[in-house]
Phi, psi and omega in degrees: 000318180296322179297321180295316180297323178289331183285331183298311178300323180297318180297315179297321180295315180297319179297319180294321178295316179297320179295321179295316179297322179294320179295317180294325181291337180260006177294141181298147180300144181242122181276070181154185179276318181232163178277104184288343179292343180274353177290143178295129180296141179288159178226135183295138176288139180294144176295145174297141182298143179229134177258156176306326181290342181277342184270107180275326185201147175210157179217128178271134183229138171247131181225164183241132173258115177268112186287354178277349174288149187301316183292339183263006182300332175303336179294337182239030175299121189304330181277348181200077174294142175299323180300319179296322178296317178296319180297315179296322179295322178291317180298321183279348182090001179287334180236152176245128177269146180238148182296151182265011176300328172217174180246034181251008175059047183263333186238101176292151177244134176289150179305321181297312181297320181295312185284339171294328177283319184284323183247087183285145181258136176234161177246125179241153179267126178256124181260124176288120183294341182269307185267342183077007181287137180261124180237122177288140180222138180273130178236152180252126177277101183287146177271121180279120180299341177296336181282348177276098185262346182220156172230145178253133177247141169245128185215164178236123170265132183213156177258118180275109183293331182287319180265351181056042180222155174274129182230167178220142174227132175281132178262322184205159177222138183224127173288142184245132177242132177275120183237164180249129178292137185299135173059025180228336182075003180274128179257142180213162182267127184241119173290133184277320178191163176252142171244127178284108191299316180305328178278346183261355186298315180297321179294313182291337180284356180270352187239133181281149174260141177299129181242110183291344181267339185203108181295338179263009179300141184254029178287132182256173178295326178293322176298314183301316182285320181292323179275000176055050178269058180208163176253143182202171175223150183281131178251344183195146168234159177299129183208163187293335180267352183052045181245157178274163177297326180292347179288340181219002178223161178206163175061223183295326180299323179295315180294320179294323178293322176298319177295323179296319179296317180297318179294325178296322178295314180295322181294333180301316180294317182295326183289345179281346184258149175251135182243000000 
């Protein structure tokens, strides 16, 4: 009788171990060491408050990020294009798109109106190979995110009198598509929509950026933009004629003028100090 009583706990223990092993053997495959979906999503840190009295000087700058540059390749990572993230955010209502008639974020666009513009519908004739009957069918011309080669940023460089430092804040980001003008063969860069960046920071902080140095790196899109981990060139500064650099410069001269403007901004802070 004692042997039987001692054997019962052993049987229960073995059954529990076998059940546990069976459960583990049926666990869904995990593409990694740990389940990253269980990590707490990051949240963008709020900007420090700024009063009008704190702004001693500011300069508006428009710049272009060319995603074909090596440092900018995360923007076109095939598994997570930045354009696809913006598109998903607009569809879900997490982001608001603004019309490109101006870059002051004055005219919101509904997701339906925006995607009707981006994904144009055409009608093609389908011929039945057996009967020869022609049937019209509506097809949607999808926009390939690979075609988004540039992004335009609008930002403000300003001197914070309270902190005595030069700072920068991104105001907006717009994907750029190169299109061809009808019946002319002329190609030009067309901004598709504007996203007001301060309202998009929390959304962008939920998505990881591909990190070539560390696959487990937790750098987000908000981190990348705030830490300015990208290469770009200046296409416009605020000016009395409201014109772009390309309106009167081209080639190397345009890039050199952009560098001169950037250096002028940095020199403003240095010139305020006495050594």
